[in-house]
MDAnalysis code that builds the backbone (N, CA, C; Angstrom):
import MDAnalysis as mda
import numpy as np

u = mda.Universe.empty(552, n_residues=184, atom_resindex=np.repeat(np.arange(184), 3), trajectory=True)
u.add_TopologyAttr("name", ["N", "CA", "C"] * 184)
u.add_TopologyAttr("resid", np.arange(1, 185))
u.add_TopologyAttr("resname", ["UNK", "UNK", "UNK", "UNK", "UNK", "UNK", "UNK", "UNK", "UNK", "UNK", "UNK", "UNK", "UNK", "UNK", "UNK", "UNK", "UNK", "UNK", "UNK", "UNK", "UNK", "UNK", "UNK", "UNK", "UNK", "UNK", "UNK", "UNK", "UNK", "UNK", "UNK", "UNK", "UNK", "UNK", "UNK", "UNK", "UNK", "UNK", "UNK", "UNK", "UNK", "UNK", "UNK", "UNK", "UNK", "UNK", "UNK", "UNK", "UNK", "UNK", "UNK", "UNK", "UNK", "UNK", "UNK", "UNK", "UNK", "UNK", "UNK", "UNK", "UNK", "UNK", "UNK", "UNK", "UNK", "UNK", "UNK", "UNK", "UNK", "UNK", "UNK", "UNK", "UNK", "UNK", "UNK", "UNK", "UNK", "UNK", "UNK", "UNK", "UNK", "UNK", "UNK", "UNK", "UNK", "UNK", "UNK", "UNK", "UNK", "UNK", "UNK", "UNK", "UNK", "UNK", "UNK", "UNK", "UNK", "UNK", "UNK", "UNK", "UNK", "UNK", "UNK", "UNK", "UNK", "UNK", "UNK", "UNK", "UNK", "UNK", "UNK", "UNK", "UNK", "UNK", "UNK", "UNK", "UNK", "UNK", "UNK", "UNK", "UNK", "UNK", "UNK", "UNK", "UNK", "UNK", "UNK", "UNK", "UNK", "UNK", "UNK", "UNK", "UNK", "UNK", "UNK", "UNK", "UNK", "UNK", "UNK", "UNK", "UNK", "UNK", "UNK", "UNK", "UNK", "UNK", "UNK", "UNK", "UNK", "UNK", "UNK", "UNK", "UNK", "UNK", "UNK", "UNK", "UNK", "UNK", "UNK", "UNK", "UNK", "UNK", "UNK", "UNK", "UNK", "UNK", "UNK", "UNK", "UNK", "UNK", "UNK", "UNK", "UNK", "UNK", "UNK", "UNK", "UNK", "UNK", "UNK", "UNK", "UNK", "UNK", "UNK", "UNK"])
u.atoms.positions = np.array([
    [-39.672, 14.005, -1.422],
    [-38.723, 13.573, -2.458],
    [-37.800, 14.523, -3.092],
    [-36.596, 14.500, -3.234],
    [-35.569, 15.435, -3.691],
    [-35.170, 15.020, -5.204],
    [-35.057, 16.088, -5.817],
    [-34.807, 15.999, -7.266],
    [-33.107, 15.936, -7.408],
    [-32.609, 15.330, -8.438],
    [-31.221, 15.352, -8.652],
    [-30.683, 16.817, -8.833],
    [-29.447, 16.929, -8.365],
    [-28.906, 18.294, -8.354],
    [-28.408, 18.559, -9.861],
    [-28.680, 20.042, -10.033],
    [-28.290, 20.352, -11.503],
    [-26.860, 20.550, -11.532],
    [-26.185, 20.345, -12.670],
    [-24.738, 20.798, -13.129],
    [-24.594, 22.179, -12.972],
    [-23.652, 22.687, -12.075],
    [-23.396, 24.008, -12.040],
    [-22.624, 24.571, -13.161],
    [-22.730, 25.810, -13.344],
    [-21.875, 26.500, -14.507],
    [-20.566, 27.191, -13.936],
    [-20.424, 27.228, -12.713],
    [-19.145, 27.890, -12.121],
    [-17.983, 27.089, -12.284],
    [-16.968, 27.613, -12.640],
    [-15.570, 27.074, -12.926],
    [-15.131, 26.627, -11.358],
    [-14.426, 25.498, -11.298],
    [-13.870, 25.110, -10.116],
    [-12.630, 26.014, -9.696],
    [-12.593, 26.349, -8.403],
    [-11.340, 27.176, -8.000],
    [-9.988, 26.098, -8.291],
    [-8.843, 26.733, -8.034],
    [-7.628, 26.130, -8.148],
    [-7.547, 25.014, -7.043],
    [-8.104, 25.329, -5.886],
    [-8.035, 24.462, -4.702],
    [-8.861, 23.418, -4.926],
    [-10.072, 23.615, -5.601],
    [-10.988, 22.323, -5.737],
    [-10.464, 21.518, -6.868],
    [-9.769, 22.074, -7.862],
    [-9.213, 21.183, -8.961],
    [-8.099, 20.443, -8.392],
    [-7.221, 20.956, -7.355],
    [-6.106, 20.165, -6.792],
    [-6.764, 19.082, -5.985],
    [-7.735, 19.380, -5.172],
    [-8.394, 18.401, -4.214],
    [-9.014, 17.340, -5.239],
    [-9.594, 17.557, -6.388],
    [-10.237, 16.547, -7.272],
    [-9.177, 15.650, -7.750],
    [-7.970, 16.250, -8.148],
    [-6.847, 15.654, -8.579],
    [-6.235, 14.603, -7.596],
    [-5.954, 15.024, -6.408],
    [-5.627, 14.261, -5.236],
    [-6.499, 13.042, -5.049],
    [-7.778, 13.392, -5.117],
    [-8.788, 12.369, -4.741],
    [-8.838, 11.258, -5.870],
    [-8.778, 11.652, -6.993],
    [-8.676, 10.736, -8.280],
    [-7.731, 9.847, -8.014],
    [-6.336, 10.315, -7.792],
    [-5.159, 9.654, -7.829],
    [-5.169, 8.639, -6.621],
    [-5.646, 9.153, -5.551],
    [-5.739, 8.242, -4.379],
    [-6.768, 7.174, -4.555],
    [-7.820, 7.468, -4.946],
    [-8.946, 6.431, -5.312],
    [-8.482, 5.449, -6.258],
    [-7.700, 5.810, -7.253],
    [-7.081, 4.907, -8.224],
    [-6.142, 3.954, -7.555],
    [-5.289, 4.459, -6.891],
    [-4.268, 3.705, -6.261],
    [-4.839, 2.800, -5.056],
    [-5.795, 3.130, -4.353],
    [-6.512, 2.476, -3.475],
    [-7.382, 1.232, -4.082],
    [-7.905, 1.427, -5.213],
    [-8.578, 0.326, -5.828],
    [-7.791, -0.865, -6.117],
    [-6.444, -0.620, -6.394],
    [-5.622, -1.903, -6.772],
    [-5.366, -2.729, -5.424],
    [-5.525, -2.041, -4.164],
    [-4.952, -2.740, -2.972],
    [-6.075, -2.719, -1.964],
    [-7.343, -2.702, -2.412],
    [-8.586, -2.715, -1.611],
    [-8.671, -3.594, -0.588],
    [-8.496, -5.014, -0.949],
    [-8.416, -6.023, 0.029],
    [-7.358, -5.914, 1.096],
    [-6.209, -5.249, 0.948],
    [-5.201, -5.050, 1.859],
    [-5.585, -3.907, 2.772],
    [-6.178, -2.827, 2.270],
    [-6.792, -1.640, 3.089],
    [-7.879, -2.071, 3.958],
    [-8.793, -2.868, 3.380],
    [-10.082, -3.207, 4.123],
    [-9.608, -4.058, 5.264],
    [-8.556, -4.731, 5.333],
    [-8.178, -5.637, 6.413],
    [-7.208, -4.930, 7.500],
    [-6.374, -4.125, 6.987],
    [-5.131, -3.953, 7.770],
    [-4.848, -2.338, 7.809],
    [-5.549, -1.463, 7.489],
    [-5.228, -0.043, 7.622],
    [-6.125, 0.739, 8.841],
    [-5.477, 0.900, 9.949],
    [-6.047, 1.481, 11.123],
    [-7.107, 0.647, 11.816],
    [-7.823, 1.191, 12.485],
    [-8.978, 0.324, 13.286],
    [-10.314, 0.551, 12.591],
    [-11.027, -0.620, 12.911],
    [-12.429, -0.467, 12.276],
    [-13.514, -0.011, 13.159],
    [-13.111, 1.038, 14.068],
    [-13.919, 1.599, 15.070],
    [-14.175, 3.249, 14.767],
    [-15.036, 3.807, 15.253],
    [-15.237, 5.177, 14.991],
    [-15.836, 5.565, 13.777],
    [-15.831, 6.738, 13.334],
    [-16.672, 7.229, 12.223],
    [-16.056, 6.957, 10.964],
    [-14.622, 6.734, 10.813],
    [-14.071, 6.538, 9.459],
    [-13.946, 5.120, 9.166],
    [-14.206, 4.595, 7.990],
    [-13.976, 3.307, 7.623],
    [-12.382, 3.194, 7.339],
    [-11.841, 2.015, 7.312],
    [-10.517, 1.886, 7.042],
    [-10.010, 2.558, 5.539],
    [-11.066, 2.389, 4.623],
    [-10.561, 2.928, 3.370],
    [-10.527, 4.546, 3.494],
    [-11.523, 5.035, 4.347],
    [-11.441, 6.484, 4.499],
    [-10.363, 6.980, 5.226],
    [-9.810, 6.166, 6.261],
    [-8.699, 6.400, 6.983],
    [-7.436, 6.417, 5.970],
    [-7.317, 5.552, 5.230],
    [-6.181, 5.364, 4.162],
    [-6.244, 6.558, 3.193],
    [-7.548, 6.907, 2.684],
    [-7.741, 8.066, 1.804],
    [-7.220, 9.304, 2.449],
    [-7.654, 9.536, 3.549],
    [-7.257, 10.847, 4.235],
    [-5.715, 10.701, 4.549],
    [-5.145, 9.739, 4.957],
    [-3.712, 9.742, 5.174],
    [-2.843, 10.020, 3.865],
    [-3.251, 9.275, 2.743],
    [-2.531, 9.418, 1.625],
    [-2.555, 10.807, 0.982],
    [-3.877, 11.213, 1.002],
    [-3.996, 12.766, 0.409],
    [-3.291, 13.712, 1.188],
    [-3.097, 13.649, 2.589],
    [-2.427, 14.649, 3.272],
    [-0.972, 14.376, 3.220],
    [-0.429, 13.143, 3.297],
    [0.928, 12.928, 3.594],
    [1.779, 12.382, 2.424],
    [1.037, 11.513, 1.475],
    [1.946, 10.883, 0.546],
    [1.971, 11.564, -1.032],
    [1.002, 12.729, -1.147],
    [0.998, 13.242, -2.399],
    [1.737, 14.643, -2.341],
    [2.560, 14.923, -3.241],
    [3.243, 16.108, -3.189],
    [3.200, 16.770, -4.501],
    [3.025, 18.132, -4.373],
    [2.830, 19.040, -5.700],
    [4.106, 19.190, -6.427],
    [4.200, 18.739, -7.681],
    [5.424, 19.114, -8.472],
    [4.876, 19.836, -9.719],
    [4.882, 21.015, -9.713],
    [4.249, 21.902, -10.660],
    [4.285, 21.315, -12.047],
    [3.190, 20.960, -12.653],
    [1.923, 21.322, -12.621],
    [1.040, 20.161, -11.948],
    [1.662, 19.122, -11.565],
    [0.777, 17.921, -11.044],
    [1.270, 17.446, -9.790],
    [0.356, 16.578, -9.259],
    [0.780, 15.749, -7.936],
    [1.527, 14.591, -8.362],
    [2.462, 14.271, -7.371],
    [3.049, 12.968, -7.599],
    [3.128, 12.262, -6.306],
    [3.268, 10.802, -6.276],
    [3.430, 10.088, -5.165],
    [4.852, 10.310, -4.526],
    [4.783, 10.356, -3.151],
    [6.209, 10.236, -2.553],
    [6.089, 8.823, -1.846],
    [6.445, 7.825, -2.685],
    [6.263, 6.457, -2.210],
    [6.856, 6.128, -0.966],
    [7.854, 6.884, -0.438],
    [8.483, 6.664, 1.014],
    [7.504, 6.974, 1.931],
    [6.331, 7.680, 1.732],
    [5.344, 7.933, 2.723],
    [4.092, 7.197, 2.475],
    [3.976, 6.445, 1.442],
    [2.811, 5.670, 1.111],
    [2.811, 4.508, 2.190],
    [1.641, 4.344, 2.852],
    [1.255, 3.147, 3.595],
    [0.370, 2.305, 3.121],
    [0.450, 0.988, 3.232],
    [-0.527, 0.095, 2.686],
    [-1.286, -0.615, 4.046],
    [-0.605, -0.451, 5.188],
    [-1.261, -0.793, 6.475],
    [-0.817, 0.086, 7.546],
    [-1.665, 0.104, 8.529],
    [-1.335, 1.024, 9.721],
    [-1.932, 0.310, 10.938],
    [-0.965, 0.039, 12.025],
    [-1.379, -0.681, 13.078],
    [-0.412, -0.754, 14.232],
    [-0.627, -1.492, 15.161],
    [0.268, -1.623, 16.362],
    [1.105, -2.683, 16.511],
    [0.923, -3.710, 15.688],
    [1.866, -4.809, 15.529],
    [3.346, -4.557, 15.217],
    [4.286, -5.232, 15.687],
    [5.500, -5.126, 15.368],
    [5.790, -5.302, 14.058],
    [6.470, -4.418, 13.272],
    [6.722, -4.577, 11.796],
    [7.932, -5.279, 11.444],
    [8.346, -5.185, 10.141],
    [9.395, -5.941, 9.484],
    [10.660, -5.367, 10.109],
    [11.544, -6.385, 10.446],
    [12.938, -5.922, 10.973],
    [13.958, -6.376, 9.794],
    [14.628, -5.178, 9.373],
    [15.735, -5.523, 8.364],
    [15.148, -5.865, 6.866],
    [14.052, -5.423, 6.579],
    [13.424, -6.028, 5.492],
    [14.116, -5.525, 4.194],
    [14.185, -6.387, 3.256],
    [14.812, -6.081, 1.982],
    [14.059, -6.733, 0.818],
    [14.226, -6.182, -0.306],
    [13.623, -7.027, -1.556],
    [14.563, -6.752, -2.702],
    [14.712, -7.852, -3.532],
    [15.589, -7.785, -4.660],
    [14.877, -8.479, -5.708],
    [15.158, -8.323, -7.022],
    [14.656, -8.779, -8.364],
    [15.270, -10.356, -8.303],
    [14.344, -11.201, -8.386],
    [14.714, -12.556, -8.514],
    [14.745, -12.840, -10.068],
    [14.703, -14.212, -10.323],
    [14.782, -14.564, -11.819],
    [13.252, -14.803, -12.164],
    [12.953, -14.662, -13.433],
    [11.593, -15.062, -13.990],
    [10.673, -14.020, -13.378],
    [10.662, -12.826, -13.374],
    [9.679, -11.826, -12.749],
    [9.317, -12.113, -11.383],
    [10.168, -12.486, -10.526],
    [9.821, -12.741, -9.186],
    [10.584, -11.694, -8.290],
    [9.904, -11.301, -7.199],
    [10.558, -10.477, -6.225],
    [10.977, -11.272, -5.038],
    [12.146, -11.186, -4.484],
    [12.669, -12.039, -3.403],
    [12.751, -11.048, -2.153],
    [12.110, -11.524, -1.241],
    [12.008, -10.649, 0.193],
    [12.784, -11.377, 1.310],
    [13.416, -10.657, 2.142],
    [14.164, -11.123, 3.173],
    [14.026, -10.250, 4.292],
    [14.034, -10.784, 5.511],
    [13.929, -9.873, 6.835],
    [14.509, -10.808, 8.000],
    [14.747, -10.202, 9.096],
    [15.169, -10.749, 10.441],
    [13.885, -11.151, 11.175],
    [13.825, -12.471, 11.533],
    [12.716, -13.037, 12.352],
    [12.800, -12.358, 13.604],
    [11.694, -11.532, 14.016],
    [11.725, -10.776, 15.355],
    [10.315, -11.461, 16.137],
    [10.135, -12.690, 15.969],
    [8.946, -13.421, 16.706],
    [9.299, -13.224, 18.145],
    [8.140, -12.934, 18.964],
    [8.457, -12.924, 20.482],
    [8.594, -11.632, 20.895],
    [8.870, -10.548, 20.190],
    [9.173, -9.266, 20.566],
    [7.682, -8.516, 20.397],
    [7.262, -7.914, 21.535],
    [5.974, -7.223, 21.631],
    [4.902, -8.410, 21.500],
    [3.988, -8.158, 20.456],
    [2.888, -9.202, 20.091],
    [3.331, -9.862, 18.949],
    [4.355, -9.839, 18.422],
    [4.827, -10.411, 17.175],
    [4.878, -11.985, 17.469],
    [4.278, -12.673, 16.457],
    [4.136, -14.181, 16.621],
    [4.789, -14.894, 15.372],
    [5.319, -16.070, 15.498],
    [6.009, -16.589, 14.396],
    [5.101, -16.983, 13.163],
    [3.761, -16.988, 13.534],
    [2.628, -17.339, 12.635],
    [2.109, -16.104, 11.982],
    [2.656, -14.888, 12.170],
    [2.198, -13.605, 11.415],
    [2.305, -13.772, 10.092],
    [1.319, -13.391, 9.267],
    [1.381, -13.410, 7.778],
    [1.954, -12.308, 7.241],
    [3.050, -12.549, 6.205],
    [3.619, -11.437, 5.407],
    [2.684, -11.022, 4.349],
    [2.423, -9.699, 4.391],
    [1.683, -9.111, 3.260],
    [2.555, -8.262, 2.447],
    [2.536, -8.418, 1.246],
    [3.419, -7.730, 0.249],
    [2.657, -7.064, -0.917],
    [3.087, -5.864, -1.392],
    [2.358, -5.108, -2.501],
    [3.475, -4.449, -3.339],
    [3.290, -4.779, -4.724],
    [4.147, -4.293, -5.680],
    [3.233, -3.415, -6.674],
    [3.779, -2.191, -7.071],
    [2.897, -1.332, -7.799],
    [3.789, -0.761, -8.882],
    [3.348, -0.808, -10.075],
    [4.019, -0.206, -11.288],
    [3.210, 0.896, -11.802],
    [3.891, 2.076, -11.534],
    [3.154, 3.324, -11.816],
    [2.640, 3.833, -13.183],
    [3.534, 3.265, -14.324],
    [3.119, 3.593, -15.638],
    [1.825, 2.934, -16.137],
    [1.690, 1.683, -15.912],
    [0.609, 0.940, -16.218],
    [-0.459, 0.746, -15.097],
    [-0.041, 1.289, -13.855],
    [-0.828, 1.521, -12.684],
    [-1.398, -0.050, -12.317],
    [-0.415, -0.877, -12.432],
    [-0.526, -2.392, -12.212],
    [-0.270, -2.523, -10.612],
    [-1.072, -3.386, -10.016],
    [-0.807, -3.684, -8.576],
    [-0.806, -5.132, -8.473],
    [0.193, -5.619, -7.679],
    [0.099, -7.084, -7.383],
    [0.444, -7.289, -5.882],
    [-0.334, -8.101, -5.267],
    [-0.195, -8.215, -3.819],
    [-0.437, -9.756, -3.374],
    [-0.006, -10.082, -2.302],
    [-0.200, -11.217, -1.683],
    [-0.528, -10.931, -0.252],
    [-1.703, -11.605, 0.127],
    [-2.093, -11.426, 1.585],
    [-1.355, -12.452, 2.582],
    [-0.760, -13.466, 2.092],
    [-0.067, -14.364, 2.831],
    [1.230, -14.981, 2.093],
    [2.043, -14.186, 1.864],
    [3.321, -14.388, 1.199],
    [4.231, -15.512, 2.020],
    [4.114, -15.408, 3.105],
    [5.026, -16.318, 4.135],
    [4.550, -16.001, 5.541],
    [5.376, -16.514, 6.374],
    [5.142, -16.169, 7.856],
    [6.391, -15.370, 8.304],
    [6.182, -14.820, 9.541],
    [7.385, -14.012, 10.090],
    [8.574, -14.847, 10.397],
    [8.396, -16.206, 10.878],
    [9.483, -16.845, 11.109],
    [10.261, -17.584, 9.906],
    [9.675, -17.338, 8.740],
    [10.363, -17.934, 7.497],
    [11.453, -17.081, 7.091],
    [11.572, -15.804, 7.413],
    [12.544, -14.906, 7.029],
    [12.789, -14.675, 5.584],
    [12.090, -15.363, 4.764],
    [12.091, -14.919, 3.230],
    [10.903, -15.417, 2.525],
    [10.673, -14.830, 1.336],
    [9.276, -15.039, 0.555],
    [9.537, -14.575, -0.874],
    [8.645, -15.121, -1.804],
    [8.827, -14.687, -3.188],
    [7.320, -14.162, -3.581],
    [7.415, -13.119, -4.522],
    [6.149, -12.688, -5.005],
    [6.315, -12.774, -6.515],
    [5.535, -13.552, -7.193],
    [5.671, -13.733, -8.835],
    [4.849, -12.605, -9.367],
    [5.382, -11.982, -10.368],
    [4.796, -10.830, -10.971],
    [4.703, -11.165, -12.443],
    [3.552, -10.566, -13.119],
    [3.172, -10.872, -14.585],
    [4.341, -10.607, -15.500],
    [4.396, -11.346, -16.450],
    [5.622, -11.266, -17.352],
    [5.646, -9.812, -18.003],
    [4.642, -9.151, -18.218],
    [4.542, -7.814, -18.969],
    [5.298, -6.810, -18.139],
    [5.542, -7.188, -16.844],
    [6.362, -6.199, -15.942],
    [7.862, -6.393, -16.041],
    [8.237, -7.262, -16.693],
    [9.794, -7.619, -17.087],
    [10.271, -6.287, -17.492],
    [11.392, -5.701, -16.932],
    [12.152, -4.656, -17.411],
    [11.507, -3.426, -16.726],
    [10.385, -3.231, -16.118],
    [9.878, -2.092, -15.479],
    [10.118, -1.920, -14.022],
    [10.098, -0.866, -13.513],
    [10.331, -0.667, -12.071],
    [9.143, -0.687, -11.239],
    [9.147, -1.344, -10.145],
    [7.851, -1.432, -9.246],
    [8.385, -0.942, -7.964],
    [7.270, -0.391, -7.135],
    [7.505, 0.192, -5.930],
    [6.935, -0.960, -4.958],
    [7.655, -1.124, -3.807],
    [7.342, -2.298, -3.132],
    [7.204, -2.003, -1.519],
    [6.080, -2.523, -1.015],
    [5.874, -2.402, 0.409],
    [5.651, -3.894, 1.053],
    [5.919, -3.833, 2.423],
    [5.503, -5.168, 3.127],
    [5.084, -4.726, 4.524],
    [4.307, -5.757, 5.081],
    [3.877, -5.646, 6.432],
    [3.611, -6.950, 6.975],
    [3.165, -7.194, 8.181],
    [2.914, -8.334, 8.807],
    [1.438, -8.159, 9.421],
    [0.671, -9.216, 9.382],
    [-0.705, -9.190, 10.004],
    [-0.761, -10.572, 10.904],
    [-1.443, -10.418, 12.051],
    [-1.622, -11.613, 12.849],
    [-2.555, -12.626, 12.174],
    [-2.309, -13.942, 12.429],
    [-3.042, -14.849, 11.803],
    [-4.561, -14.826, 11.842],
    [-5.058, -14.104, 12.846],
    [-6.338, -13.911, 12.928],
    [-6.865, -12.753, 12.407],
    [-6.056, -11.999, 11.765],
    [-6.204, -10.548, 11.039],
    [-6.771, -9.501, 11.968],
    [-6.618, -9.690, 13.234],
    [-7.041, -8.694, 14.211],
    [-5.928, -7.469, 14.394],
    [-4.660, -7.870, 14.226],
    [-3.618, -6.935, 14.385],
    [-2.760, -6.845, 13.120],
    [-2.311, -5.595, 12.832],
    [-1.411, -5.500, 11.572],
    [-0.382, -4.442, 11.986],
    [0.646, -4.530, 11.201],
    [1.823, -3.695, 11.478],
    [1.642, -2.429, 10.647],
    [2.318, -1.404, 10.760],
    [2.407, -0.299, 9.954],
    [3.466, -0.684, 8.876],
    [3.039, -0.529, 7.587],
    [3.887, -1.106, 6.558],
    [5.077, -0.442, 6.415],
    [6.082, -1.202, 5.692],
    [7.479, -0.680, 5.428],
    [7.686, -0.505, 3.916],
    [8.212, 0.694, 3.542],
    [8.443, 0.792, 2.100],
    [9.805, 0.295, 1.828],
    [9.997, -0.774, 0.888],
    [11.030, -1.450, 0.761],
    [11.829, -0.877, -0.479],
    [11.448, 0.027, -1.257],
    [12.080, 0.797, -2.305],
    [11.464, 0.280, -3.644],
    [12.284, 0.741, -4.665],
    [11.889, 0.320, -6.042],
    [12.977, -0.705, -6.451],
    [12.239, -1.590, -7.358],
    [13.069, -2.696, -7.899],
    [12.766, -2.911, -9.393],
    [13.647, -2.995, -10.280],
    [13.459, -3.367, -11.635],
    [13.282, -4.646, -11.892],
    [12.139, -5.159, -12.368],
    [11.816, -6.493, -12.501],
    [12.696, -7.131, -13.480],
    [13.386, -8.278, -13.304],
    [14.142, -9.037, -14.157],
    [13.402, -9.817, -15.230],
])
């Protein structure tokens, strides 16, 4: 039987502190979209879980150092990663009453894209660290969808991503960053 480790008295190196900061930021971000990551990020085979694949990718690619802290490069953040054909001409705008309005071109029939593929959308507000997502906001062939946001996000800027997943959830597309939108 092993005993619990003792707390060390050595100071963490700058590299260790940086890694801890990146790990904490990534863990916090992924916590808000856990159901999305668990279903749609990478493959569920091999040594790494989908969450670990997402953690690794985000820490390496999407965090940038802006002295003295790390910041997200939202253009590089992915909420899903896969081989399904992604969104074509995707756009998002602020609708009325704290809604986000999505539009895209239906590309059903190209590659493995099906009309019944589910639209998955994520909105993230960085100051309150609020995440809102919908795992089935619409279908690929509907070409438009709406995501309702909480009223307290009114006037705040949200970062928005979208992706498609097959109806049986076996395939997912690599997500598309749609930009930032100020909620009406």
